[in-house]
C-alpha positions as CSV (number, residue, x, y, z in Angstrom):
1,X,0.0,0.0,0.0
2,X,1.2,3.5,-0.8
3,X,0.1,5.0,2.5
4,X,0.8,2.3,5.2
5,X,-1.1,2.7,8.5
6,X,2.1,3.4,10.5
7,X,3.0,6.4,8.3
8,X,-0.4,8.0,7.8
9,X,-1.3,9.0,11.3
10,X,-1.0,12.7,10.4
11,X,-3.3,12.6,7.4
12,X,-6.0,15.1,7.1
13,X,-8.2,12.6,5.2
14,X,-10.1,9.6,6.2
15,X,-9.2,7.0,3.6
16,X,-12.5,5.2,4.2
17,X,-14.1,8.1,2.3
18,X,-12.3,6.9,-0.8
19,X,-14.3,3.7,-0.9
20,X,-17.1,3.4,-3.6
21,X,-19.4,2.6,-0.7
22,X,-18.7,5.7,1.3
23,X,-21.9,7.4,0.0
24,X,-23.9,5.0,2.2
25,X,-22.5,6.8,5.3
26,X,-24.4,10.0,6.0
27,X,-21.4,11.3,8.1
28,X,-19.3,11.3,5.0
29,X,-21.8,13.2,2.7
30,X,-20.4,16.7,3.3
31,X,-16.8,15.6,2.7
32,X,-17.5,13.5,-0.4
33,X,-18.2,16.6,-2.4
34,X,-14.6,17.7,-1.9
35,X,-13.2,14.5,-3.5
36,X,-12.8,13.8,-7.2
37,X,-11.5,10.3,-8.2
38,X,-9.7,9.2,-11.4
39,X,-9.2,5.6,-12.2
40,X,-6.8,4.1,-14.7
41,X,-8.0,0.8,-16.2
42,X,-7.2,-1.6,-18.9
43,X,-9.8,-4.1,-20.2
44,X,-9.7,-6.4,-17.2
45,X,-8.2,-4.6,-14.2
46,X,-7.7,-1.5,-12.2
47,X,-4.2,-0.1,-12.7
48,X,-4.2,2.9,-10.4
49,X,-6.3,5.6,-8.7
50,X,-5.8,9.3,-8.1
51,X,-8.0,11.4,-5.8
52,X,-8.0,15.1,-5.6
53,X,-9.2,16.5,-2.3
54,X,-10.2,20.1,-2.2
55,X,-9.3,21.6,1.1
56,X,-9.7,24.9,3.0
57,X,-5.9,25.2,3.2
58,X,-3.7,27.0,0.7
59,X,-3.4,24.0,-1.6
60,X,-5.5,21.0,-2.6
61,X,-4.2,17.5,-1.8
62,X,-3.7,14.7,-4.3
63,X,-3.7,11.1,-3.2
64,X,-2.0,8.6,-5.7
65,X,-2.4,4.9,-5.3
66,X,-0.3,2.7,-7.7
67,X,1.2,-0.7,-7.4
68,X,5.0,-0.7,-7.2
69,X,6.5,-1.9,-10.4
70,X,7.9,-1.1,-13.8
71,X,4.7,0.7,-15.0
72,X,4.4,3.0,-12.0
73,X,6.0,6.0,-13.7
74,X,3.8,5.7,-16.8
75,X,0.6,5.2,-14.7
76,X,1.5,8.2,-12.5
77,X,2.0,10.4,-15.6
78,X,-1.3,9.3,-17.1
79,X,-3.4,9.9,-14.0
80,X,-1.8,13.2,-13.1
81,X,-2.1,14.3,-16.8
82,X,-5.8,13.4,-16.7
83,X,-6.3,15.5,-13.6
84,X,-4.6,18.5,-15.0
85,X,-6.5,18.2,-18.3
86,X,-9.9,17.7,-16.9
87,X,-9.8,19.9,-13.8
88,X,-7.4,22.7,-14.9
89,X,-6.7,23.5,-11.2
90,X,-6.3,27.2,-10.2
91,X,-4.9,26.4,-6.7
92,X,-1.6,24.7,-5.9
93,X,-1.7,20.9,-5.7
94,X,0.2,18.9,-3.0
95,X,1.2,15.3,-3.6
96,X,3.0,13.2,-1.0
97,X,4.3,10.0,-2.3
98,X,7.0,7.6,-1.2
99,X,10.5,8.9,-2.0
100,X,12.0,7.4,-5.1
101,X,8.8,5.9,-6.5
102,X,7.1,7.2,-9.7
103,X,9.5,10.1,-9.6
104,X,10.0,10.3,-13.4
105,X,6.2,10.0,-14.1
106,X,5.3,12.6,-11.5
107,X,7.9,15.0,-13.0
108,X,6.8,14.2,-16.6
109,X,3.3,15.3,-15.6
110,X,4.8,18.7,-14.7
111,X,5.2,18.4,-10.9
112,X,8.4,19.4,-9.2
113,X,9.9,18.2,-5.9
114,X,9.2,20.7,-3.2
115,X,10.6,18.8,-0.3
116,X,12.0,15.4,0.7
117,X,10.7,14.0,4.0
118,X,11.6,10.9,5.9
119,X,8.4,9.1,6.6
120,X,7.5,9.3,10.3
121,X,6.1,6.3,12.2
122,X,3.9,6.4,15.2
123,X,5.2,3.9,17.8
124,X,2.4,2.8,20.1
125,X,3.4,2.2,23.7
126,X,1.7,-0.5,25.7
């Protein structure tokens, strides 16, 4: 998974809202209008998903979910390109993604590296 539980404790998003079944939860209805999903498919399978989350902050958040592998760069480029083509964002976009993964595809879509962070992990005591 691109966003493992031990490294997503600081997220400002509930990843359960990204489920196709989230519309069944009335508590999520207000938030669901701020999400726009893009799916990359071939004839038989889902190849990747990108979600844009409009926020009240200075930038909107992008969540990219791709399997690790040789096609990751191409899939990132296609999904990000579709977002930019269909949405024509007027606000800055923020994408956090594991360092070193899909870097060429992300840059090919026009994104630049703003910062490099070491992923933090929450260690539960008990």
